[in-house]
Structure formats: structure tokens, C-alpha cells
N, C-alpha and C positions, 0 to 999 in steps of 0.2 A: 474529602477522602482520606482516610490513612493512606501512607506511603505502602505499605504490604498489599492494600488493594489495589491501588494505581500497579505496582507491579505484576500482581495478577492480570488484571486486566490488559497489561501490555503485553504479558506474554498469550494470552489467550486471542487475543487481536493478532499478534505475528504468525499464530499456528494455524488459524484461522484463512490469514492473509495467503501463507504459503500453501495450503491445502487447495484453497480456491485458483490461485493465481498458476498453479502447476499446471491443475487440469486444465485451464483454460489454453496456454503455453502448448501443451500436447495437443489440444482440438485446433488450436491455431497453426499447429505441424511444426512448432518448434523441437527439433532433434538434436538427439546428442546431448552426451552427459554433461559435455564445458558447457553449452547452452542451456540448458536446463539449471547447472548449478550457479548461471548467472542471476536466471531467475529468482533462486533462493538469495542469492548474494546482494541483489539491489535490495529485494523485498527486507534484508536483515538490515541494509543501511537505512533505508529511507523510512519504513513503518514506526521503529521507538520513535524517530524522530517528531513524525507526524500526529502519533496518539499522543506523547508525551507532552508536546505543545498544546495541543487542544485540552488535554487536561487539566492543563496549570494553567491556561488562559481560563476556565471554569472554574477552576478551585478558587482563585484568586478573582473570582468576579469582576473581571476587567469591562469596563462599560464598554464593550463593542459590539456588532451582529454578528453573531457566531458563525452565520453562513458562509459572509466574507471570510471568517478565519476558515474555514472549513474550504472554501476557493483556493485560498493561498496557500494552506499548506498542499490540498492534493494537486496545485499546480507544480509546486516543489517536487511532489513525486513524480509525476510524470514527466517532466522535464530531467530530472536527475537521473532516470530511468531510462529514457528513450536516448540521451546522450550516452549513456554505458553501453545501453544495446546496439547504437550505432557505432560505437565505435569496436567494441569488442565480440558480439555477437555474431554467429555465422550463419546458421538459419534461421533467425527472426526476420521474417521476410519486413518490410516497412515498419521501423522500427518506432517511428511516432507514432503511427497507428495503432500499433502494438500496444505500446505505453498507455496511451488514452484510452483503447477500449479495455484493456484487461484490469487498469486500473478503475475506469467505471462502472465494470461488471463486478469488482470485488466490494468498490464502495457502495454499488446496491445493495448485494446480497447480504452485507454487513448491517444494513440499515434496514433492511426486511426482518434480519437476526432480533436486531433490538427491537421493533417494534414487538414481533413476538413474545420477546422474553420477558 
């Protein structure tokens, strides 16, 4: 995959993730500009790392189980985001449950979108 296509895929992934997770956060009851900014910030921090690493492993054809790679990367995102929400967010109730739920939701929708396209 050329780097330009990877950059495009990463940008699309981040935009889709932000839309999905901001919507989920609002439904969850996250209120306030500051906490919604935290939702954006944690995704700007974790999404590019997860997406780049996954594609890099795929592009290099490393002999690994890609499901395990995905699990490790998504666990990294959930833990990182939960720790930030726990420390910084004021209206994110149950930050660990929220982080797991919002990431599971956006991952599942992303997988569904990939199956459709």
C-alpha cells in the first residue's frame, strides 16, 4: 500500500471514529465542552497509532495472527483512553466501562462498514 493511500485510510478512520465516538459519548451522557474535547483528544492520540501499526504489520506481511494484533492494539486504545477519562473527564461515568463500550461500538461499526465497502 502506498504511503498516500495509508495516510488517506488513516484520515478516514480518524474522522469516522470521531463521529461515532462523539455520538456515542453524547448518548452515554457525556456533557460539557471540555469532556467532549477529551473524547476528541484521546482518539486523536490513539487512533492513528492503532491504525498505522495495524496497516504496517499487514503491509510488511509479518507472520502473525492478525486477530491477536487487533486485540492488542484495541486493548492499548481502551486502557489509554480509560486512564485519561478517569483522570481528566468530569462527566464520563464509569470511564473503564465507557472506554470499552465506545471502542467496541466504533470497532464493530468500522468492521461492518468494511464488509459493506
